[in-house]
Phi, psi and omega in degrees: 000319181295321180297314182292316181300322177300317190286323186291317180295322178292326182290341182278357184274354179224157189288348178302141179265111178261141173238123185257161169243148178281129178299131181259341186225076172239108351293170176292326174215175177274000189263020184208161177261123178247171180278343184196169173230143176241119180262181184299331179290317173303317182293320178301314178297320175300313185294346176280342180291136179293336178287335177272119190253350180193167172273123183296169189313120185281084181293327185284066179294332178294327176298323177291312183296331182251020172058042178302130188304307182300316179296317183285333173299315185304312178299321174302319180300313182298323175291325183291331180261006181065036187241131181301160177241124181276146179255173179190091187213074177302124176084356185280126186230172166062221182300322177296316180297323175292319185289319181299313176296317179300336177292346182114010174282123194255345187217158167213136176243015180253017184284132180243359171224152177299327175302311181297316178298318179294320177307308181290325175299323179289341173272359177096013177275142172272142183251124171270116178286111184262129179226096179254196179285325182249311183272121180226116186236017184295306183300326182286330194244349191295327183298338183290337183292337176303320181257334193241026185302335179283351184237022182225156173218176174251152174209161177264295180058092185068073181242123183295152180305319179297325172299317181290331174300317184295310188183177180210228183301334183294330178292322182290321174303312180297322182288325179299309176304318178296336181278354177098005177290130182305136189296331182285324174292327175293316184286333174298308184300324181278324194243323189273306185303310184297319180297321182283317180299312186268358177054051181290147176275064187225131177295146180238035179065031168262153176311126180086356175284152168298145182282076178251112181194164179240151178255118185258149180289320167201180185255031174243307182260346169058042174277129184278123177266315183221150176232133180235139173227128189046036174083000185259133172290116185246349176204146181202141177055033177083003175244137180282138178255009179280132179282135181278140177245131180285148178224156174272119188297153174245137187201162176221106190204115182210082173215142181280157176300150183258167184252166175296324178299335179295343188260355181294139172248111186287133178283123182239032177084012183289127181284323177228147180230154177281144176228134174282135176256103180289144180241131183298132177072005178231154176264348175281158175231162177259160175254123179243159166234132179224164169280121194283150169289136181236136173216123182048042179079007181241149170284133190226168175298148177244093186287333178303318180260015171057046172238110188243163180281137176233143183226157168229124182247121175306118181270355186262345173195164182281120187213163174302144180273137180275141186216142175203201180228150179224143181247147173097011173278338172074012182293137180255339176202165171070203180200166173228153182213152182206145165264008165273089186220095187297139005240358174271347174060039170288180178273128177237141182216154169219148185187167180280342185202155183296328180296314181298312175309314183293317181297317181296320178290324177293334176299314186281335175294317178302323186273349189057046177120148175155197174232140185216159179220133183230127170255190177284350185228345185210171176211156175224146173218138170245113187287137175229086190287337184280101175063015184069012184233340186222164180238149180264008177281168176303140184298323180287331173295318177291326177296316177300314182294318178297316180301324178293323178288317181298317181294322175304311182301326182271311190277330183258315177278336173093021180297144182253005182276152180285327178219074180312310183299313180298318176293327174299319178306333184262357176294348177246015179271095192300329185284356176251119183298164009242334180228130183220171183230123176254180179289354182250002177134175182283136193237136177263111185284351180275308184274346181062053178200161179297151177288121187286000000 
């Protein structure tokens, strides 16, 4: 609650129009340690606030399908106040998708095939085409906009700061027009549908509306020349004119630095073990079984076959570390760590050896949150002191600092992923199949239980 209230208050210090959602899944599941819990009573209080426009993505789709009492109370509160409920149900099809939608879930941004999106559209759900730094669904879904533009929108969802510097929704508009989608259908999906769906306090160029609009160079490349809010010029020529206000970070972080020995995985004679397979451009993972690499009685990373150790460290208290293996990060040396680890945001790290993993984890502990990269000869860390997720520094500076860490991860450590830190952040998100790692252990996202 304190975090949501902090964000609302902070947003009011600038003329930008923020529209917040009430968190629906804190924690996302009962199978992880979070810094707080928001029950249905808390959510009801938040939904009464005028700044809260919707109930945020209902990731606990099993809770919806099985009529979990707390989940249904949260949805009922949103209905009571006339506010929409965002969805989050990757891969859900057929009767299950219909039941989820019939419960009152109005959108989904997790579709990764046109068939899945069309299934949900036919049941009356609005589809958001998501293009983030790791998960990219534009190419799979954009052709549906020709016919279903009234029921579609664009979104980013987990976009790194350096990606935001390059472009945002405007780039998706340009790509859609280049694909041959009618420009007015594109503009409706980008500009009109979100304002109407979420009942945003944003003008739509109608008489009497607030003068909220952007000036484009053209409707082909969608390069933004100027931005106006309430008739006031707030950005021009790629530069923000909004004055930055310093704030006191709010955070919850309470764990001691770790030792190298804390990250050892003892070998107990297993012939085969489960491995998480990360997939480029997707949030879902595959489940592999492999023969583990052994050294001095411990299971270790197998750099040759790109099977590396992955760990999740409880950031809220000192507790045993969860450890497993992951494929496709491509590191040849060192380690990376982050406190952007959906949705409980414990510390997640992957690396080729325990010493590097320990160093990367301790770097973010010292910063009370952040992202770090460690090589055999150097290290970098970007502190994220606001909830371990955000910085209060200038956005362009944060983007430059992140770019440096990302470049080091690829060029020095050898990662083969387009967005290694964004991919890493989803390896602990238990509500997306098939195999993930929480601070409490390896989790089966299909059976919704820990791996035995």
